Residue frames relative to the residue before (quaternion, step in Angstrom):
aa qw qx qy qz dx dy dz
Q 1.0000 0.0000 0.0000 0.0000 0.00 0.00 0.00
V 0.3553 -0.7435 0.5292 0.2025 3.54 -0.72 1.10
Q 0.0278 -0.7778 0.6278 -0.0068 3.55 -0.93 0.97
L 0.0613 -0.7941 0.6046 -0.0083 3.53 -0.92 0.97
V 0.0720 -0.7994 0.5964 -0.0064 3.55 -0.82 1.03
E 0.1321 -0.7966 0.5891 0.0312 3.55 -0.43 1.28
S 0.0480 0.7876 -0.6119 0.0534 3.55 -1.13 0.74
G 0.6182 0.5969 -0.3904 0.3303 3.54 -1.33 0.13
G 0.5185 0.6433 -0.4221 0.3731 3.58 1.20 -0.12
G 0.1646 0.7866 -0.5879 0.0929 3.52 -1.36 0.10
L 0.6037 -0.5260 0.4446 0.4015 3.50 -1.32 -0.33
V 0.0616 0.7962 -0.5963 0.0820 3.55 -0.79 1.02
Q 0.4844 -0.6557 0.4898 0.3090 3.56 -1.12 0.58
P 0.6328 -0.5102 0.3966 0.4265 3.59 -1.18 0.42
G 0.7565 0.3248 -0.2799 0.4938 3.51 -0.96 0.96
G 0.5843 0.6095 -0.3569 0.3997 3.54 1.28 -0.24
S 0.3858 -0.7183 0.5383 0.2129 3.51 -1.36 -0.04
L 0.0219 -0.7534 0.6565 0.0320 3.53 -1.28 0.50
R 0.1833 -0.7469 0.6246 0.1359 3.52 -1.28 0.50
L 0.1953 -0.7870 0.5805 0.0741 3.53 -0.65 1.21
S 0.1429 -0.7668 0.6200 0.0845 3.52 -1.21 0.66
C 0.0739 -0.7666 0.6359 0.0501 3.57 -1.18 0.58
A 0.1319 -0.7892 0.5979 0.0477 3.53 -0.58 1.20
A 0.1551 -0.8175 0.5537 0.0345 3.54 -0.77 1.09
S 0.0151 0.7688 -0.6392 0.0094 3.55 -1.19 0.66
G 0.7479 0.3971 -0.2960 0.4419 3.54 -1.24 0.45
I 0.7187 0.3253 -0.2144 0.5760 3.56 1.29 0.29
I 0.4780 -0.6292 0.5178 0.3279 3.55 -1.17 0.59
F 0.2985 -0.8311 0.4430 0.1546 3.52 0.05 1.38
S 0.7094 0.5422 -0.2821 0.3509 3.53 0.74 -1.13
I 0.7153 0.4680 -0.2764 0.4393 3.62 0.99 -0.60
N 0.6416 0.5687 -0.3072 0.4130 3.54 1.27 -0.25
T 0.4002 -0.5989 0.6175 0.3160 3.48 -1.35 0.35
W 0.1697 -0.7943 0.5798 0.0639 3.53 -1.04 0.88
G 0.1416 -0.8039 0.5746 0.0602 3.51 -1.06 0.75
W 0.2436 -0.6885 0.6530 0.2008 3.52 -1.35 0.43
Y 0.1038 -0.7852 0.6105 0.0068 3.51 -0.92 1.01
R 0.0901 -0.7865 0.6023 0.1026 3.56 -1.25 0.22
Q 0.1187 -0.7745 0.6182 0.0623 3.52 -1.20 0.58
A 0.2018 -0.7757 0.5924 0.0817 3.51 -0.62 1.24
P 0.6576 -0.5097 0.3632 0.4194 3.63 -1.14 0.44
G 0.8451 0.1493 -0.1401 0.4939 3.53 -0.88 1.02
K 0.6739 0.4503 -0.2963 0.5052 3.60 1.27 0.17
E 0.5628 -0.5838 0.4645 0.3559 3.50 -1.31 0.34
R 0.5570 -0.5725 0.4659 0.3807 3.53 -1.23 0.44
E 0.0808 -0.8041 0.5887 0.0175 3.54 -1.02 0.88
L 0.4660 -0.6453 0.5322 0.2883 3.53 -1.23 0.62
V 0.1413 -0.8104 0.5634 0.0758 3.58 -0.79 0.97
A 0.8032 -0.0479 0.0366 0.5926 3.61 1.10 -0.48
R 0.0064 0.7807 -0.6244 -0.0259 3.53 -1.20 0.51
I 0.1673 -0.7676 0.6142 0.0745 3.51 -1.24 0.58
R 0.3459 -0.7450 0.5369 0.1924 3.54 -0.85 1.00
A 0.7015 -0.4567 0.3407 0.4281 3.54 -1.30 0.19
D 0.6995 0.4551 -0.2635 0.4839 3.58 1.12 -0.66
G 0.6098 -0.6021 0.3199 0.4040 3.56 1.31 0.14
F 0.4617 0.6727 -0.4542 0.3577 3.57 1.26 -0.06
T 0.1412 -0.8200 0.5539 0.0285 3.54 -0.89 1.02
T 0.0625 -0.7579 0.6464 0.0618 3.51 -1.28 0.54
Y 0.1708 -0.7978 0.5769 0.0397 3.52 -1.21 0.70
A 0.5123 -0.5809 0.5253 0.3524 3.50 -1.27 0.48
D 0.6199 -0.5802 0.3801 0.3668 3.55 -1.07 0.72
S 0.6447 0.5672 -0.3174 0.4023 3.55 1.06 -0.77
V 0.7736 0.3151 -0.1797 0.5196 3.61 1.14 -0.43
K 0.4161 0.7310 -0.4568 0.2893 3.60 1.27 -0.13
G 0.7905 0.2707 -0.2223 0.5024 3.53 -0.86 1.00
R 0.7345 0.3791 -0.2222 0.5171 3.58 1.24 -0.28
F 0.7550 0.3093 -0.1597 0.5557 3.56 1.08 -0.79
T 0.0831 -0.7752 0.6242 0.0510 3.58 -1.19 0.63
I 0.1701 -0.7745 0.6001 0.1054 3.55 -0.78 1.02
S 0.0174 0.7824 -0.6215 0.0340 3.55 -1.11 0.77
R 0.2032 -0.7770 0.5851 0.1121 3.50 -1.27 0.25
D 0.1574 -0.7349 0.6525 0.0973 3.54 -1.29 0.55
N 0.2655 -0.8086 0.5036 0.1489 3.58 -0.11 1.26
A 0.6201 0.5512 -0.3537 0.4320 3.58 1.08 -0.64
K 0.7425 0.3569 -0.2106 0.5264 3.61 1.14 -0.58
N 0.3724 -0.7363 0.4869 0.2867 3.62 1.23 0.00
T 0.5314 0.6309 -0.3706 0.4269 3.52 1.05 0.82
V 0.1305 -0.7552 0.6379 0.0754 3.52 -1.10 0.81
Y 0.2280 -0.7975 0.5548 0.0653 3.53 -1.03 0.92
L 0.0949 -0.7484 0.6477 0.1064 3.52 -1.32 0.35
Q 0.1535 -0.7664 0.6208 0.0604 3.53 -0.53 1.23
M 0.0596 -0.8079 0.5862 -0.0140 3.54 -0.69 1.13
N 0.0272 -0.7969 0.6022 -0.0400 3.50 -0.69 1.22
S 0.8141 0.2243 -0.1872 0.5018 3.54 -1.32 0.35
L 0.1031 0.8506 -0.5088 0.0831 3.55 0.90 0.90
K 0.2201 -0.7711 0.5922 0.0792 3.51 -1.12 0.84
P 0.6416 -0.5155 0.3757 0.4261 3.65 -1.13 0.43
E 0.6623 0.5189 -0.3205 0.4351 3.60 1.00 -0.69
D 0.5632 0.5633 -0.3983 0.4549 3.62 1.28 0.01
T 0.4475 0.6962 -0.4506 0.3347 3.58 1.24 -0.10
A 0.3309 0.7109 -0.5428 0.3009 3.55 -0.67 1.17
V 0.4557 -0.5747 0.5632 0.3806 3.51 -1.36 -0.09
Y 0.2132 -0.7995 0.5562 0.0779 3.53 -0.81 1.11
Y 0.0809 -0.7948 0.6014 -0.0105 3.50 -0.98 0.96
C 0.2284 -0.7212 0.6256 0.1905 3.52 -1.29 0.38
S 0.0414 0.7775 -0.6269 0.0285 3.51 -1.30 0.44
P 0.4939 -0.5560 0.5270 0.4113 3.53 -1.16 0.33
Y 0.3427 -0.7584 0.5211 0.1893 3.55 -0.98 0.84
Y 0.0101 -0.7772 0.6291 -0.0114 3.54 -0.89 0.98
A 0.5229 -0.6499 0.4475 0.3224 3.58 -0.95 0.82
S 0.6063 0.5775 -0.3515 0.4187 3.57 1.19 -0.50
G 0.5341 -0.6256 0.4049 0.3992 3.56 1.26 -0.34
R 0.4488 0.6746 -0.4674 0.3537 3.59 1.25 -0.10
A 0.0538 0.7984 -0.5962 0.0655 3.54 -1.06 0.73
Y 0.2420 -0.7082 0.6404 0.1726 3.49 -1.34 0.35
W 0.1352 -0.8186 0.5558 0.0513 3.53 -0.99 0.82
G 0.2751 -0.7227 0.6093 0.1755 3.47 -1.17 0.79
Q 0.7497 -0.3857 0.2743 0.4625 3.56 -1.17 -0.46
G 0.4186 -0.7083 0.4667 0.3243 3.54 1.20 -0.41
T 0.2240 -0.7492 0.6020 0.1618 3.50 -1.37 0.16
Q 0.3879 -0.7564 0.4801 0.2165 3.58 -0.73 1.05
V 0.0830 -0.7521 0.6531 0.0306 3.51 -1.02 0.94
T 0.0015 -0.7922 0.6093 -0.0323 3.54 -0.76 1.08
V 0.1156 -0.7917 0.5993 0.0274 3.55 -0.71 1.14
S 0.2861 0.7530 -0.5266 0.2715 3.55 -0.32 1.25
S 0.3738 -0.7030 0.5575 0.2351 3.53 -1.18 0.65
């Protein structure tokens, strides 16, 4: 059974930074591509970043240059460093193994609120 535990969210002022973590279990972490997703109120969940097993990363245009995804296979953990945060980054953030089929697993997410 895949279990995902996201943490690190909180309230931050515009321009601030947060580092999110996602600890995974019940899955072979190292061979998977991993993604960070977010869902803002009234909007659909969107993929913001993903990292392949070889470390190759891709980002949504809205976060490119501000967010950095990374992984630690020894800890079965994927991270999202978020800098220069904007109010429009406010959302619940989730991680999931990324599959081209669209299959996903969801944890409880972590709330990020960017507000002055």
